[in-house]
C-alpha positions as CSV (number, residue, x, y, z in Angstrom):
1,M,-24.8,180.9,-70.2
2,A,-23.9,184.1,-68.5
3,Q,-22.3,185.7,-65.5
4,I,-25.2,186.8,-63.2
5,S,-25.7,189.3,-60.5
6,T,-24.8,188.6,-56.9
7,H,-28.2,189.9,-56.0
8,E,-30.0,187.2,-58.1
9,F,-27.8,184.5,-56.6
10,E,-28.2,185.7,-53.0
11,R,-32.0,185.5,-53.3
12,L,-31.9,181.8,-53.9
13,P,-32.7,179.6,-50.8
14,L,-29.3,177.8,-50.7
15,R,-27.3,176.5,-47.7
16,V,-24.1,178.0,-49.1
17,H,-25.3,181.5,-48.1
18,S,-25.0,180.8,-44.4
19,L,-22.0,178.5,-44.6
20,M,-19.9,180.9,-46.7
21,A,-21.1,184.1,-44.9
22,G,-18.2,186.4,-44.7
23,V,-16.2,184.7,-47.6
24,P,-16.1,186.9,-50.7
25,L,-18.2,185.7,-53.6
26,H,-15.9,185.9,-56.6
27,D,-18.1,184.8,-59.5
28,V,-21.6,183.5,-60.2
29,W,-22.5,182.0,-63.5
30,S,-25.6,180.2,-64.8
31,V,-26.9,178.2,-67.7
32,D,-30.5,177.6,-68.5
33,L,-31.4,174.0,-69.3
34,P,-34.5,172.7,-71.0
35,R,-37.2,171.2,-68.8
36,F,-38.2,167.8,-70.1
37,R,-40.0,166.8,-66.8
38,A,-40.5,168.1,-63.3
39,G,-38.4,167.0,-60.4
40,V,-35.0,166.5,-61.9
41,T,-32.3,166.9,-59.2
42,L,-28.6,167.9,-59.4
43,D,-27.8,164.5,-57.8
44,E,-29.8,162.7,-60.5
45,F,-28.1,164.6,-63.2
46,L,-24.6,164.0,-61.8
47,R,-25.2,160.3,-61.2
48,S,-26.8,159.6,-64.6
49,A,-25.1,156.7,-66.3
50,N,-25.4,158.5,-69.7
51,N,-23.8,161.6,-68.2
52,C,-20.7,160.2,-66.6
53,T,-18.7,157.1,-66.0
54,L,-17.3,156.2,-62.6
55,D,-13.7,155.3,-62.1
56,T,-12.6,152.6,-59.7
57,C,-12.9,154.8,-56.7
58,G,-16.4,155.9,-57.7
59,C,-15.5,159.4,-58.8
60,L,-16.9,161.2,-61.8
61,N,-14.9,160.7,-64.9
62,S,-16.5,163.2,-67.2
63,S,-14.6,166.0,-68.7
64,A,-17.6,168.3,-68.3
65,I,-18.4,167.5,-64.8
66,R,-15.3,166.0,-63.1
67,A,-14.3,169.5,-62.0
68,L,-17.5,169.8,-60.0
69,A,-16.8,167.0,-57.5
70,P,-16.5,163.4,-56.8
71,C,-19.6,161.3,-56.3
72,A,-21.0,161.4,-52.8
73,D,-19.9,157.8,-52.0
74,A,-16.3,158.9,-52.5
75,A,-16.3,162.1,-50.5
76,Q,-13.0,161.3,-48.9
77,H,-11.3,160.9,-52.3
78,S,-10.3,164.1,-54.1
79,V,-10.5,164.7,-57.8
80,L,-8.4,167.5,-59.2
81,S,-7.5,168.4,-55.6
82,F,-11.1,169.3,-54.8
83,R,-12.8,168.0,-51.6
84,V,-16.5,167.7,-51.1
85,V,-17.8,170.0,-48.3
86,Y,-21.4,168.9,-48.7
87,R,-23.7,167.4,-51.3
88,F,-27.5,167.5,-51.1
89,E,-30.1,166.8,-53.7
90,N,-29.9,170.1,-55.6
91,E,-26.8,171.7,-54.1
92,Q,-23.1,170.8,-53.6
93,L,-20.1,172.6,-52.4
94,I,-16.5,171.6,-53.0
95,E,-13.3,173.3,-52.0
96,L,-9.7,173.6,-53.1
97,I,-6.9,174.8,-50.8
98,N,-3.5,175.7,-52.1
99,R,-0.8,178.1,-51.1
100,T,-2.4,180.9,-52.9
101,A,-6.1,180.7,-52.1
102,H,-8.8,178.8,-50.3
103,A,-11.6,178.5,-52.9
104,A,-15.1,176.9,-52.8
105,A,-17.2,176.1,-55.8
106,L,-21.0,175.8,-55.5
107,S,-23.1,173.9,-58.0
108,A,-26.9,174.2,-57.7
109,L,-29.9,173.2,-59.8
110,V,-33.1,175.3,-59.5
111,E,-36.3,174.3,-61.2
112,T,-38.4,177.1,-62.7
113,P,-41.9,176.8,-64.2
114,T,-40.5,176.5,-67.7
115,A,-36.8,175.3,-67.4
116,Y,-34.0,174.5,-65.0
117,R,-31.2,176.9,-64.1
118,F,-27.8,175.5,-63.2
119,Y,-25.7,177.9,-61.0
120,F,-22.0,177.8,-60.6
121,A,-20.5,180.1,-57.9
122,V,-17.0,180.6,-56.7
123,Y,-16.0,181.9,-53.3
124,V,-12.3,182.9,-52.6
125,H,-10.8,183.4,-49.2
126,K,-7.5,185.3,-49.2
127,L,-4.6,183.3,-47.8
128,S,-1.8,185.6,-48.6
129,L,-0.9,189.0,-50.0
130,F,-0.5,187.3,-53.3
131,T,-4.1,186.0,-53.5
132,P,-5.7,189.1,-55.1
133,F,-2.9,189.4,-57.6
134,Y,-3.2,185.7,-58.5
135,M,-6.9,186.0,-58.9
136,A,-6.6,189.1,-61.1
137,L,-4.0,187.3,-63.2
138,I,-6.1,184.2,-63.9
139,D,-9.4,186.2,-64.2
140,P,-9.5,186.5,-68.0
141,F,-8.7,182.8,-68.4
142,R,-11.4,181.8,-66.0
143,K,-14.0,184.1,-67.5
144,L,-13.2,183.6,-71.2
145,I,-12.3,179.9,-71.2
146,V,-12.9,177.9,-68.0
147,Y,-16.4,178.9,-66.9
148,P,-17.9,179.1,-70.4
149,S,-16.4,175.7,-71.3
150,L,-17.6,174.2,-68.0
151,L,-21.2,175.5,-68.6
152,R,-21.2,174.3,-72.2
153,G,-20.2,170.9,-70.9
154,I,-23.1,171.0,-68.4
155,R,-25.6,171.9,-71.1
156,T,-24.2,169.1,-73.4
157,G,-24.3,166.6,-70.6
158,W,-27.9,167.6,-69.8
159,T,-28.9,167.2,-73.4
160,Q,-27.3,163.8,-73.6
161,V,-29.1,162.6,-70.4
162,F,-32.5,164.2,-70.9
163,G,-32.7,165.3,-74.5
164,S,-33.8,168.8,-75.5
165,A,-37.2,170.3,-75.0
């Protein structure tokens, strides 16, 4: 798992590029996942019974993935204050709006000839003069703890669902 270049990310054929045009891309991370078969989708991975459990409202209840978004059938319900903007087979965008920032997090799964690559991107729209200071303050925490932990959880969930190559 690693932070990747904006250039690599922007070359991907994703809907987020047009929807979030003009919103600063704050971070892009990825984790490579073993390919056990062709055609695995992000939706399949997120909905896998071995990967997560659903709470009474149909939302993901997995420590690794619950920060990514609620299940599609519960799009009006928010988990951890996130709201689903869209969810497609291999791409989903969620948002969080608070007094400091309007942030959007993208999850995407791309199949390569030998593996899968899971992308996690964060866009941040400035809401106040405090936004840049707040983002700088939490930057080390996000980059050293939150994103690596989230991506390790994705890799662990993937291995639990599909096994290793």
